[in-house]
Structure formats: C-alpha cells, structure tokens
N, C-alpha and C positions, 0 to 999 in steps of 0.2 A: 504494500500500500504506500502511495507517495506521502511524503511529509506534508504536514499542514503548513501552508505559507503564512507569512505575516499578513494580518488582516486588520483593517481599520474599522471603526465602529459603523460607518455608513455602509460598508460592504456587508457587514453582518446584519444590519437593519434591512437591507435590500433582500437578503436571503430569507429572513423571516417574513417580510411582506410577500415575497414570491410564494412562500409556503401557506399563505392564507391568514397570517396573523394581522391584527389591526392594532393601532395605537390606542391604548387605554388611557394613559396619562403620563405626564412627565413630572418627576420629582427631583429637583435639583439638576444634576447632570445625568440622571438615569432615565432611560426610556422603558416604560412598562408596557409590554405588548401582550395581547390576549388572543387566543384562537377560540371562536365561538362554538365550533363543532367538537373539538377534542378537549375543551376546557382546560387548556394549559396556559401558563404564563411564562414569559421570558423577560428578564430584567437585563438590559444592555447598558453599560456605562458609556457615555458619549464624551469623547475627547478627540483631538486631532492626531494623537499618537497611535502607534500600533498597539493592539490589545495583546496582553501576554497569552501565550498559547494555552496555558493551563486554564485561564479564565474563559477562553473561547470554548474549550472542551467541556468545561463545567456547565456553561450556558447551554450548549448543545445537548448534553446528557440530561439536564434538568427538564428540557422541553421535549425530549423524546426523539432527537435526531442523532445521527452518527457522524463521524468525521467524513465518511464516504459520501454522505448526502451533501455536505458543504463543498467537498472537492469537486463533485459532479456539477454543482451549481457554478463554481468558479471556472470550470473548463468550458461550460456552455457559453460564457460571455464572449 
C-alpha cells in the first residue's frame, strides 16, 4: 500500500464533502462535519499547514474510512 502523502486541511475537507458529509458547525479552528445517513461525525482542524499523518489516520478511523479510501480519492484528482 502506498504511503499516505502530506495533506492539508482543505484537501481532507474536500474528501469528506465528496463522501457525503455536510458542515454542521465551526468551533474555533475546527470544522465539525456530519453525515446524515450513517450518523457519523468528523472533526477536522483547519490551518494552512500540513496535518500530521497520525491525526489524519485518526480522523479517518473515527469516521469509518480507511487510508485506501483517501489515497483513491487523491489519485482521482
């Protein structure tokens, strides 16, 4: 499996929007997204720097996605 590349917050937000998540609200610098059909939430910190890979993996795991799903999304672009 290929390594997870460095990802910025806006790319991760686009991934979740593509998967059907909608913006629930913003608290400080965190975007809270919600999926109305699978009832999952994703909390994404928003800044201009690359997100740490452990943080990206934890966000994916919490919302029910795998590293493979994100890499497939990135290669389709």
